[in-house]
Every structure is written in C-alpha cells, then in structure tokens.
Backbone atoms as SQL, in Angstrom:
CREATE TABLE atoms (id INTEGER PRIMARY KEY, chain TEXT, resi INTEGER, resn TEXT, atom TEXT, x REAL, y REAL, z REAL);
INSERT INTO atoms VALUES
  (1, 'A', 1, 'MET', 'N', 76.247, 79.443, 106.847),
  (2, 'A', 1, 'MET', 'CA', 76.731, 80.799, 106.876),
  (3, 'A', 1, 'MET', 'C', 75.986, 81.569, 107.957),
  (4, 'A', 2, 'LEU', 'N', 76.711, 82.417, 108.647),
  (5, 'A', 2, 'LEU', 'CA', 76.188, 83.146, 109.803),
  (6, 'A', 2, 'LEU', 'C', 76.001, 84.627, 109.482),
  (7, 'A', 3, 'THR', 'N', 75.033, 85.232, 110.133),
  (8, 'A', 3, 'THR', 'CA', 74.860, 86.678, 110.018),
  (9, 'A', 3, 'THR', 'C', 75.834, 87.363, 110.973),
  (10, 'A', 4, 'ILE', 'N', 76.004, 88.633, 110.798),
  (11, 'A', 4, 'ILE', 'CA', 76.872, 89.395, 111.695),
  (12, 'A', 4, 'ILE', 'C', 76.322, 89.339, 113.118),
  (13, 'A', 5, 'ALA', 'N', 75.012, 89.441, 113.265),
  (14, 'A', 5, 'ALA', 'CA', 74.407, 89.380, 114.602),
  (15, 'A', 5, 'ALA', 'C', 74.687, 88.037, 115.267),
  (16, 'A', 6, 'GLN', 'N', 74.613, 86.952, 114.518),
  (17, 'A', 6, 'GLN', 'CA', 74.886, 85.627, 115.079),
  (18, 'A', 6, 'GLN', 'C', 76.343, 85.513, 115.522),
  (19, 'A', 7, 'VAL', 'N', 77.249, 86.016, 114.711),
  (20, 'A', 7, 'VAL', 'CA', 78.671, 85.946, 115.046),
  (21, 'A', 7, 'VAL', 'C', 78.962, 86.799, 116.277),
  (22, 'A', 8, 'ALA', 'N', 78.443, 88.015, 116.306),
  (23, 'A', 8, 'ALA', 'CA', 78.670, 88.897, 117.457),
  (24, 'A', 8, 'ALA', 'C', 78.154, 88.263, 118.738),
  (25, 'A', 9, 'GLU', 'N', 76.976, 87.649, 118.675),
  (26, 'A', 9, 'GLU', 'CA', 76.423, 86.999, 119.860),
  (27, 'A', 9, 'GLU', 'C', 77.288, 85.805, 120.272),
  (28, 'A', 10, 'GLU', 'N', 77.729, 85.030, 119.291),
  (29, 'A', 10, 'GLU', 'CA', 78.525, 83.841, 119.599),
  (30, 'A', 10, 'GLU', 'C', 79.848, 84.181, 120.270),
  (31, 'A', 11, 'ILE', 'N', 80.493, 85.255, 119.821),
  (32, 'A', 11, 'ILE', 'CA', 81.793, 85.593, 120.405),
  (33, 'A', 11, 'ILE', 'C', 81.666, 86.602, 121.549),
  (34, 'A', 12, 'GLY', 'N', 80.447, 87.072, 121.807),
  (35, 'A', 12, 'GLY', 'CA', 80.197, 87.915, 122.974),
  (36, 'A', 12, 'GLY', 'C', 80.637, 89.355, 122.850),
  (37, 'A', 13, 'VAL', 'N', 80.445, 89.941, 121.675),
  (38, 'A', 13, 'VAL', 'CA', 80.753, 91.365, 121.500),
  (39, 'A', 13, 'VAL', 'C', 79.517, 92.074, 120.954),
  (40, 'A', 14, 'SER', 'N', 79.497, 93.377, 121.116),
  (41, 'A', 14, 'SER', 'CA', 78.367, 94.148, 120.591),
  (42, 'A', 14, 'SER', 'C', 78.467, 94.241, 119.073),
  (43, 'A', 15, 'LEU', 'N', 77.332, 94.559, 118.452),
  (44, 'A', 15, 'LEU', 'CA', 77.344, 94.757, 116.997),
  (45, 'A', 15, 'LEU', 'C', 78.272, 95.907, 116.614),
  (46, 'A', 16, 'ALA', 'N', 78.276, 96.960, 117.431),
  (47, 'A', 16, 'ALA', 'CA', 79.139, 98.112, 117.136),
  (48, 'A', 16, 'ALA', 'C', 80.611, 97.701, 117.123),
  (49, 'A', 17, 'THR', 'N', 81.002, 96.876, 118.075),
  (50, 'A', 17, 'THR', 'CA', 82.389, 96.398, 118.121),
  (51, 'A', 17, 'THR', 'C', 82.701, 95.569, 116.889),
  (52, 'A', 18, 'PHE', 'N', 81.787, 94.671, 116.542),
  (53, 'A', 18, 'PHE', 'CA', 82.049, 93.825, 115.390),
  (54, 'A', 18, 'PHE', 'C', 82.144, 94.648, 114.110),
  (55, 'A', 19, 'TYR', 'N', 81.253, 95.629, 113.932),
  (56, 'A', 19, 'TYR', 'CA', 81.321, 96.481, 112.735),
  (57, 'A', 19, 'TYR', 'C', 82.619, 97.285, 112.708),
  (58, 'A', 20, 'ARG', 'N', 83.086, 97.725, 113.867),
  (59, 'A', 20, 'ARG', 'CA', 84.367, 98.444, 113.916),
  (60, 'A', 20, 'ARG', 'C', 85.501, 97.522, 113.498),
  (61, 'A', 21, 'TRP', 'N', 85.493, 96.267, 114.008),
  (62, 'A', 21, 'TRP', 'CA', 86.510, 95.300, 113.595),
  (63, 'A', 21, 'TRP', 'C', 86.474, 95.080, 112.086),
  (64, 'A', 22, 'ARG', 'N', 85.258, 94.979, 111.539),
  (65, 'A', 22, 'ARG', 'CA', 85.130, 94.793, 110.086),
  (66, 'A', 22, 'ARG', 'C', 85.749, 95.963, 109.339),
  (67, 'A', 23, 'GLN', 'N', 85.455, 97.167, 109.799),
  (68, 'A', 23, 'GLN', 'CA', 85.968, 98.374, 109.157),
  (69, 'A', 23, 'GLN', 'C', 87.501, 98.407, 109.219),
  (70, 'A', 24, 'LEU', 'N', 88.061, 97.957, 110.337),
  (71, 'A', 24, 'LEU', 'CA', 89.516, 97.943, 110.501),
  (72, 'A', 24, 'LEU', 'C', 90.163, 96.671, 109.943),
  (73, 'A', 25, 'ARG', 'N', 89.344, 95.779, 109.384),
  (74, 'A', 25, 'ARG', 'CA', 89.796, 94.497, 108.832),
  (75, 'A', 25, 'ARG', 'C', 90.476, 93.619, 109.885),
  (76, 'A', 26, 'LYS', 'N', 89.924, 93.649, 111.092),
  (77, 'A', 26, 'LYS', 'CA', 90.461, 92.840, 112.189),
  (78, 'A', 26, 'LYS', 'C', 89.581, 91.633, 112.491),
  (79, 'A', 27, 'GLY', 'N', 88.399, 91.580, 111.901),
  (80, 'A', 27, 'GLY', 'CA', 87.478, 90.478, 112.153),
  (81, 'A', 27, 'GLY', 'C', 87.620, 89.387, 111.108),
  (82, 'A', 28, 'PRO', 'N', 86.785, 88.367, 111.202),
  (83, 'A', 28, 'PRO', 'CA', 86.813, 87.292, 110.214),
  (84, 'A', 28, 'PRO', 'C', 86.366, 87.804, 108.841),
  (85, 'A', 29, 'LYS', 'N', 86.852, 87.165, 107.802),
  (86, 'A', 29, 'LYS', 'CA', 86.466, 87.552, 106.443),
  (87, 'A', 29, 'LYS', 'C', 84.976, 87.319, 106.258),
  (88, 'A', 30, 'SER', 'N', 84.361, 88.231, 105.544),
  (89, 'A', 30, 'SER', 'CA', 82.925, 88.127, 105.312),
  (90, 'A', 30, 'SER', 'C', 82.639, 88.121, 103.818),
  (91, 'A', 31, 'ILE', 'N', 81.424, 87.740, 103.498),
  (92, 'A', 31, 'ILE', 'CA', 80.974, 87.670, 102.110),
  (93, 'A', 31, 'ILE', 'C', 79.761, 88.576, 101.975),
  (94, 'A', 32, 'LYS', 'N', 79.780, 89.462, 100.984),
  (95, 'A', 32, 'LYS', 'CA', 78.629, 90.314, 100.724),
  (96, 'A', 32, 'LYS', 'C', 77.816, 89.657, 99.608),
  (97, 'A', 33, 'LEU', 'N', 76.595, 89.319, 99.928),
  (98, 'A', 33, 'LEU', 'CA', 75.717, 88.659, 98.972),
  (99, 'A', 33, 'LEU', 'C', 75.119, 89.673, 98.004),
  (100, 'A', 34, 'PRO', 'N', 74.627, 89.205, 96.840),
  (101, 'A', 34, 'PRO', 'CA', 74.044, 90.135, 95.852),
  (102, 'A', 34, 'PRO', 'C', 72.906, 90.994, 96.401),
  (103, 'A', 35, 'ASN', 'N', 72.190, 90.507, 97.410),
  (104, 'A', 35, 'ASN', 'CA', 71.102, 91.311, 97.976),
  (105, 'A', 35, 'ASN', 'C', 71.605, 92.335, 98.989),
  (106, 'A', 36, 'GLY', 'N', 72.931, 92.391, 99.212),
  (107, 'A', 36, 'GLY', 'CA', 73.528, 93.373, 100.102),
  (108, 'A', 36, 'GLY', 'C', 73.775, 92.881, 101.516),
  (109, 'A', 37, 'SER', 'N', 73.222, 91.726, 101.875),
  (110, 'A', 37, 'SER', 'CA', 73.451, 91.216, 103.220),
  (111, 'A', 37, 'SER', 'C', 74.846, 90.595, 103.321),
  (112, 'A', 38, 'VAL', 'N', 75.350, 90.566, 104.528),
  (113, 'A', 38, 'VAL', 'CA', 76.711, 90.080, 104.774),
  (114, 'A', 38, 'VAL', 'C', 76.627, 88.781, 105.562),
  (115, 'A', 39, 'ARG', 'N', 77.437, 87.809, 105.176),
  (116, 'A', 39, 'ARG', 'CA', 77.482, 86.520, 105.864),
  (117, 'A', 39, 'ARG', 'C', 78.932, 86.144, 106.129),
  (118, 'A', 40, 'ILE', 'N', 79.111, 85.313, 107.142),
  (119, 'A', 40, 'ILE', 'CA', 80.441, 84.822, 107.506),
  (120, 'A', 40, 'ILE', 'C', 80.358, 83.312, 107.568),
  (121, 'A', 41, 'ARG', 'N', 81.250, 82.663, 106.862),
  (122, 'A', 41, 'ARG', 'CA', 81.270, 81.199, 106.896),
  (123, 'A', 41, 'ARG', 'C', 81.717, 80.721, 108.275),
  (124, 'A', 42, 'ARG', 'N', 81.084, 79.668, 108.756),
  (125, 'A', 42, 'ARG', 'CA', 81.453, 79.075, 110.050),
  (126, 'A', 42, 'ARG', 'C', 82.938, 78.718, 110.044),
  (127, 'A', 43, 'SER', 'N', 83.425, 78.144, 108.940),
  (128, 'A', 43, 'SER', 'CA', 84.836, 77.754, 108.860),
  (129, 'A', 43, 'SER', 'C', 85.761, 78.967, 108.968),
  (130, 'A', 44, 'GLU', 'N', 85.350, 80.097, 108.407),
  (131, 'A', 44, 'GLU', 'CA', 86.157, 81.315, 108.494),
  (132, 'A', 44, 'GLU', 'C', 86.169, 81.849, 109.922),
  (133, 'A', 45, 'LEU', 'N', 85.034, 81.782, 110.608),
  (134, 'A', 45, 'LEU', 'CA', 84.976, 82.215, 112.005),
  (135, 'A', 45, 'LEU', 'C', 85.903, 81.358, 112.858),
  (136, 'A', 46, 'GLU', 'N', 85.857, 80.046, 112.665),
  (137, 'A', 46, 'GLU', 'CA', 86.719, 79.150, 113.435),
  (138, 'A', 46, 'GLU', 'C', 88.197, 79.391, 113.125),
  (139, 'A', 47, 'ARG', 'N', 88.527, 79.632, 111.859),
  (140, 'A', 47, 'ARG', 'CA', 89.918, 79.923, 111.479),
  (141, 'A', 47, 'ARG', 'C', 90.388, 81.210, 112.154),
  (142, 'A', 48, 'TRP', 'N', 89.532, 82.231, 112.149),
  (143, 'A', 48, 'TRP', 'CA', 89.881, 83.509, 112.757),
  (144, 'A', 48, 'TRP', 'C', 90.102, 83.363, 114.258),
  (145, 'A', 49, 'ILE', 'N', 89.260, 82.588, 114.923),
  (146, 'A', 49, 'ILE', 'CA', 89.414, 82.352, 116.351),
  (147, 'A', 49, 'ILE', 'C', 90.734, 81.622, 116.626),
  (148, 'A', 50, 'GLU', 'N', 91.086, 80.662, 115.777),
  (149, 'A', 50, 'GLU', 'CA', 92.357, 79.940, 115.935),
  (150, 'A', 50, 'GLU', 'C', 93.543, 80.881, 115.818),
  (151, 'A', 51, 'THR', 'N', 93.468, 81.865, 114.922),
  (152, 'A', 51, 'THR', 'CA', 94.590, 82.813, 114.785),
  (153, 'A', 51, 'THR', 'C', 94.727, 83.648, 116.055),
  (154, 'A', 52, 'LEU', 'N', 93.605, 83.939, 116.709),
  (155, 'A', 52, 'LEU', 'CA', 93.668, 84.691, 117.969),
  (156, 'A', 52, 'LEU', 'C', 94.286, 83.843, 119.074),
  (157, 'A', 53, 'GLU', 'N', 93.932, 82.568, 119.084),
  (158, 'A', 53, 'GLU', 'CA', 94.513, 81.658, 120.088),
  (159, 'A', 53, 'GLU', 'C', 96.014, 81.515, 119.885),
  (160, 'A', 54, 'ASP', 'N', 96.446, 81.422, 118.623),
  (161, 'A', 54, 'ASP', 'CA', 97.862, 81.275, 118.321),
  (162, 'A', 54, 'ASP', 'C', 98.657, 82.509, 118.721),
  (163, 'A', 55, 'ALA', 'N', 98.012, 83.685, 118.639),
  (164, 'A', 55, 'ALA', 'CA', 98.692, 84.929, 118.971),
  (165, 'A', 55, 'ALA', 'C', 98.826, 85.144, 120.469),
  (166, 'A', 56, 'ALA', 'N', 98.028, 84.452, 121.240),
  (167, 'A', 56, 'ALA', 'CA', 98.027, 84.658, 122.690),
  (168, 'A', 56, 'ALA', 'C', 99.185, 83.968, 123.378);
C-alpha cells in the first residue's frame, strides 16, 4: 500500500493536485486507516492508470 506522497511522486503531480483529485473523486480509490492515514493499493493505482489510458 502506498501513501499519497508516494503516489503523487510516482505519477508526477503535486500533492495539492492529488488532494484536489481526491476531493473531486477523480483519483484512484483510497483507504482511510483507523489511525487516520490514507493509503492507496498498488493494484488500484494501476487500475486507475489503465482507465486513463483507455480514455485517451
């Protein structure tokens, strides 16, 4: 599972952009852990990227 910072760095966007995408529900699905931190499964990130490729 990846942190938001790891995902933003991997796809080359700023944290602000990624948080905006999250707010607009345009980014990959995330999981909020009981301690309040947010994680994104690698498989979900790859699925989300595939949907972007299919749309292009």
